C-alpha positions in Angstrom: 88.5 -40.3 34.4 87.6 -38.7 37.7 89.1 -35.2 38.2 88.6 -32.3 40.7 87.8 -28.9 39.3 87.0 -25.5 40.9 83.7 -23.8 40.2 85.5 -20.4 40.3 87.5 -21.3 37.3 84.9 -23.1 35.2 83.2 -19.8 34.1 86.3 -18.7 32.1 86.1 -20.2 28.7 89.8 -19.8 27.9 91.0 -21.2 31.2 92.1 -24.8 31.6 92.6 -26.4 35.0 92.3 -29.7 36.8 93.4 -31.7 39.8 94.1 -35.4 39.3 92.9 -38.2 41.5 94.0 -41.7 42.1 92.9 -44.3 39.6 93.4 -48.1 39.7 93.1 -48.1 35.9 96.6 -46.7 35.4 100.1 -47.6 36.7 100.9 -46.6 40.2 97.3 -45.4 40.8 97.8 -42.7 38.3 100.8 -41.0 40.0 102.3 -38.1 38.1 105.7 -38.1 39.8 108.9 -38.8 37.9 111.2 -38.2 40.9 110.0 -41.0 43.3 111.6 -44.1 41.9 108.9 -45.7 39.8 109.2 -46.9 36.2 109.5 -43.5 34.5 108.1 -44.8 31.2 104.8 -45.7 33.0 104.6 -42.3 34.7 105.1 -40.6 31.3 102.2 -42.8 30.0 100.1 -41.5 32.9 101.0 -37.9 31.9 100.2 -38.6 28.3 96.7 -39.9 29.4 96.3 -36.6 31.3 97.4 -34.5 28.4 94.9 -36.3 26.2 92.1 -35.1 28.4 93.2 -31.5 27.7 93.5 -32.2 24.0 97.2 -31.5 24.3 97.6 -32.1 20.5 96.4 -28.4 20.4 100.0 -27.4 21.1 99.8 -27.4 24.9 103.1 -27.3 26.8 103.5 -28.5 30.4 105.8 -27.0 33.0 107.0 -29.0 35.9 109.4 -27.7 38.6 111.8 -29.4 40.9 110.0 -28.4 44.1 112.2 -27.8 47.1 110.0 -26.2 49.7 111.5 -22.8 48.9 110.0 -19.4 48.2 111.5 -19.3 44.8 109.2 -18.1 42.0 109.9 -18.5 38.3 108.4 -16.5 35.4 107.7 -18.7 32.4 108.1 -16.6 29.3 108.7 -19.2 26.6 106.3 -21.7 25.1 108.0 -25.0 25.6 107.5 -28.0 27.9 109.9 -28.4 30.9 110.2 -31.4 33.2 107.3 -33.1 31.5 109.1 -35.9 29.6 112.1 -36.1 31.9 113.5 -34.7 35.1 116.6 -33.1 33.6 114.9 -30.0 32.1 112.5 -29.3 34.9 112.5 -25.8 36.4 115.2 -25.9 39.0 114.7 -25.2 42.8 111.3 -23.6 42.4 107.9 -23.8 44.2 105.8 -21.2 42.3 105.3 -20.6 38.6 103.8 -17.6 36.8 103.1 -17.0 33.1 101.0 -15.0 30.7 101.8 -17.3 27.8 98.8 -19.1 26.3 99.2 -22.8 25.6 101.4 -23.3 28.8 100.1 -25.5 31.6 101.7 -24.8 35.0 101.8 -27.8 37.3 102.2 -28.7 41.0 102.9 -32.1 42.4 101.7 -32.9 45.9 100.7 -35.6 48.4 99.6 -33.5 51.4 101.2 -30.1 50.8 98.9 -27.2 49.7 98.5 -26.6 45.9 97.2 -23.2 45.0 96.1 -22.1 41.5 95.7 -18.4 40.6 94.2 -16.5 37.7 93.8 -12.9 36.8 91.2 -12.6 34.0 91.9 -8.9 33.5 95.7 -9.3 32.8 95.4 -12.9 31.6 98.1 -14.2 34.0 98.1 -17.5 35.8 100.2 -19.0 38.6 100.6 -22.3 40.4 102.0 -22.5 43.9 103.3 -25.4 46.1 103.0 -24.6 49.8 104.1 -27.1 52.4 104.7 -25.8 56.0 108.1 -24.4 55.0 106.7 -22.5 52.0 103.8 -21.3 54.0 106.1 -20.1 56.7 107.9 -18.1 54.0 104.6 -16.8 52.6 105.2 -18.1 49.1 101.6 -17.6 48.0 101.7 -13.9 49.1 105.0 -13.4 47.4 103.5 -14.9 44.2 100.7 -12.4 44.2 103.2 -9.6 44.7 105.3 -10.9 41.8 102.2 -11.1 39.6 101.5 -7.4 40.4 105.1 -6.3 39.9 105.8 -8.1 36.7 102.4 -8.1 35.0 100.5 -5.2 36.7 97.9 -7.6 38.3 95.5 -6.1 40.8 95.1 -8.6 43.6 91.4 -7.8 43.7 91.1 -9.3 40.2 92.9 -12.5 41.1 90.8 -15.7 41.6 92.3 -18.5 43.7 91.6 -22.2 44.1 93.1 -24.0 47.1 93.3 -27.7 46.1 93.0 -30.8 48.2 95.7 -31.0 50.9 96.1 -32.4 54.4 93.6 -30.7 56.8 93.7 -29.6 60.4 91.9 -32.9 61.2 95.0 -34.9 60.3 98.1 -32.6 60.3 99.8 -33.2 63.6 103.0 -31.3 64.1 105.4 -30.5 66.9 106.1 -27.1 68.5 109.2 -26.7 66.2 106.7 -26.4 63.3 103.7 -24.9 65.0 105.7 -22.0 66.5 106.0 -20.4 63.1 102.3 -19.9 63.0 101.4 -18.8 66.5 100.4 -15.4 65.1 97.4 -17.2 63.6 96.1 -19.1 66.7 92.8 -19.8 65.0 94.7 -22.1 62.6 96.2 -24.2 65.4 94.7 -26.4 68.1 96.8 -28.1 70.8 96.8 -31.8 71.3 98.8 -32.6 74.3 102.4 -31.8 73.5 101.5 -31.7 69.8 99.5 -29.3 67.6 97.0 -29.7 64.8 97.8 -27.2 62.0 95.5 -25.8 59.4 97.8 -25.1 56.4 95.0 -24.5 53.8 93.4 -21.8 56.1 96.8 -20.1 56.7 97.4 -19.9 52.9 93.9 -18.5 52.5 94.7 -15.9 55.1 97.9 -15.0 53.3 96.0 -14.5 50.1 93.6 -12.1 51.9 96.6 -10.3 53.3 98.0 -10.0 49.8 94.8 -8.2 48.7 92.6 -10.9 47.3 88.8 -10.7 47.9 87.4 -13.5 50.1 84.7 -14.1 47.5 87.4 -14.9 44.9 89.0 -17.7 47.0 87.6 -21.1 46.6 88.8 -23.8 49.0 88.3 -27.5 48.2 87.9 -28.4 51.9 89.2 -31.8 51.0 91.7 -33.5 53.3 94.1 -35.8 51.4 94.6 -38.0 54.5 90.9 -38.4 55.0 90.3 -39.0 51.3 93.3 -41.2 50.8 91.3 -43.4 48.4 91.2 -40.5 46.0 94.4 -38.5 46.7 97.9 -39.5 47.6 98.8 -38.7 51.2 102.4 -38.8 52.3 101.5 -39.0 56.0 98.5 -41.4 55.8 100.3 -43.8 53.4 103.5 -43.6 55.5 105.8 -41.9 53.0 104.0 -42.9 49.8 105.8 -42.3 46.5 102.7 -41.3 44.5 101.9 -37.6 43.7 98.8 -36.1 42.2 99.0 -33.0 40.0 97.2 -29.7 40.0 97.5 -27.6 36.9 96.3 -24.4 35.2 96.7 -22.9 31.8 95.1 -20.7 29.1 94.1 -22.0 25.7 
């Protein structure tokens, strides 16, 4: 199975992570989303296939949140799955997850929004963040770093970040109603007539730098989901597609 992984995370032997890609071998092109109307039993089978890659029989537990484009952050302090087998027990109204618990996989579902995975090898703390334009406007990734520091004593200089595939500045056209929230970072915006092209991955990288991360510790995929729609779901390119790919991180 073809998966995306970050070089910055591969060197940590106790760290598990991956980003799924589309596959015609599985139902719904290997979508991981239970909330978009497909046959849930087939999506769960997809998730089981994914878990098998991680050898989930070794007591791994998967956390899925009901993402709402908020700046809400949840600390996961129990070793149990949530939102993995059904929607009902997913973490409510949440777009960032943090834990120090081993055997817990934090997950993010996207189809253009920016998924960000974080790891502090010193304090052994992980986080997964979902940042669309609304979450980016609210600086959810910066707030997640602050929360890691406040709750677990993380030093931002020790945090490693992976910014996963998401829609790029080449394809993300927005109106002034969205672009105006990012006029303080003009290098992340280019005008296109009455529209603007917005670079959300770059803005999230900048917010990580503002939060104290070192540039050498931030790895960007530089993959646009709309350009690479054969490999990743793109809500815009596929005209409101229902598929979602999953980014996840955990410690064994």
